[in-house]
C-alpha positions as CSV (number, residue, x, y, z in Angstrom):
1,M,-153.1,42.9,-34.1
2,T,-150.6,44.4,-31.8
3,E,-150.9,44.3,-28.0
4,K,-151.1,48.3,-28.5
5,Q,-154.1,47.7,-31.2
6,V,-156.0,45.1,-29.0
7,Y,-155.7,47.6,-26.0
8,W,-157.0,50.3,-28.3
9,S,-160.1,48.1,-29.5
10,R,-161.0,47.0,-26.1
11,K,-161.0,50.7,-25.0
12,R,-163.1,51.4,-27.9
13,D,-165.8,48.9,-27.3
14,E,-166.0,49.5,-23.4
15,L,-166.8,53.1,-24.5
16,V,-169.5,52.1,-27.2
17,T,-171.0,50.0,-24.6
18,A,-170.9,52.3,-21.7
19,I,-172.8,54.7,-24.2
20,K,-175.0,52.3,-25.5
21,Q,-176.1,51.1,-21.9
22,L,-177.1,55.0,-21.5
23,G,-179.5,54.7,-24.0
24,F,-177.9,56.1,-27.0
25,P,-177.1,54.7,-30.6
26,R,-174.0,52.6,-31.0
27,E,-173.0,55.3,-33.8
28,L,-172.8,57.8,-31.0
29,G,-170.1,55.7,-29.0
30,E,-168.1,54.8,-32.4
31,Q,-168.0,58.5,-33.5
32,I,-166.9,59.9,-29.5
33,A,-164.3,56.9,-29.8
34,K,-162.9,58.1,-32.9
35,Q,-162.9,61.8,-32.0
36,L,-161.2,61.1,-29.0
37,G,-158.5,58.8,-30.3
38,S,-156.6,57.3,-27.8
39,P,-157.3,54.9,-24.8
40,K,-156.5,57.5,-22.1
41,A,-158.8,59.7,-23.4
42,M,-161.4,57.2,-23.7
43,D,-160.9,56.2,-19.9
44,R,-161.5,59.9,-19.3
45,M,-164.5,60.0,-21.2
46,L,-165.5,56.6,-19.4
47,A,-165.0,58.0,-15.8
48,Y,-167.2,60.9,-17.0
49,I,-170.0,58.4,-18.0
50,Y,-169.6,56.1,-15.2
51,N,-169.7,59.0,-12.8
52,V,-172.2,61.4,-14.0
53,K,-174.4,59.4,-16.3
54,P,-175.4,62.1,-18.8
55,R,-178.9,62.0,-20.1
56,T,-178.3,63.8,-23.4
57,A,-176.1,63.3,-26.0
58,E,-175.5,66.9,-25.9
59,L,-173.7,66.4,-22.6
60,I,-171.6,63.3,-23.9
61,V,-170.6,65.5,-27.0
62,D,-169.7,68.5,-24.7
63,E,-167.7,66.3,-22.5
64,M,-165.8,64.9,-25.5
65,L,-165.2,68.4,-26.7
66,A,-163.9,69.3,-23.6
67,I,-161.2,66.5,-23.3
68,C,-160.3,66.9,-26.9
69,S,-159.3,70.9,-26.1
70,D,-157.4,69.5,-23.1
71,I,-155.5,67.4,-25.0
72,D,-154.9,70.0,-27.9
73,T,-153.7,72.5,-25.2
74,W,-151.5,70.1,-23.7
75,H,-149.7,69.3,-27.4
76,K,-149.7,73.2,-28.0
77,K,-147.8,73.2,-24.2
78,K,-145.1,70.6,-25.4
79,S,-144.7,72.3,-28.6
80,A,-144.2,75.8,-27.2
81,E,-141.7,74.1,-24.7
82,E,-139.7,72.5,-27.6
83,A,-139.4,75.5,-29.3
84,N,-138.3,77.3,-26.3
85,A,-135.7,74.7,-25.6
86,K,-134.5,75.1,-29.3
87,Y,-134.3,79.0,-29.0
88,N,-132.5,78.5,-25.7
89,E,-130.4,76.2,-27.3
90,I,-129.5,78.9,-30.0
91,L,-128.9,81.5,-27.8
92,Y,-126.4,79.8,-25.6
93,Y,-124.6,78.1,-28.8
94,G,-125.3,80.0,-31.3
95,L,-126.3,79.1,-34.9
96,E,-123.1,77.6,-35.6
97,T,-123.9,73.5,-35.3
98,D,-120.1,72.9,-35.1
99,D,-120.0,74.8,-31.6
100,R,-122.3,72.4,-30.0
101,E,-119.7,69.5,-30.5
102,N,-117.2,71.3,-28.7
103,Y,-119.0,71.7,-25.6
């Protein structure tokens, strides 16, 4: 396993353990970790769990959905920024690729 995979695995295990300690089944923790998909997102979820200590599975799932929505919004924003940069490049240089090499 690479260092990245080990880190991801540890975060996943930490999240599953935190959810189990609240009295929920291990499978819920595993599915939450799978849906979040990154250690940074799992850290956000862990912060929520440690600070709020939700009492229902619905609250946990709702927070997971909110985190996933934030991530999706961020990805869309970055994609739009990239598309806008390309559009501005076309406006500045035109459609000819040879012109870009001269600047």
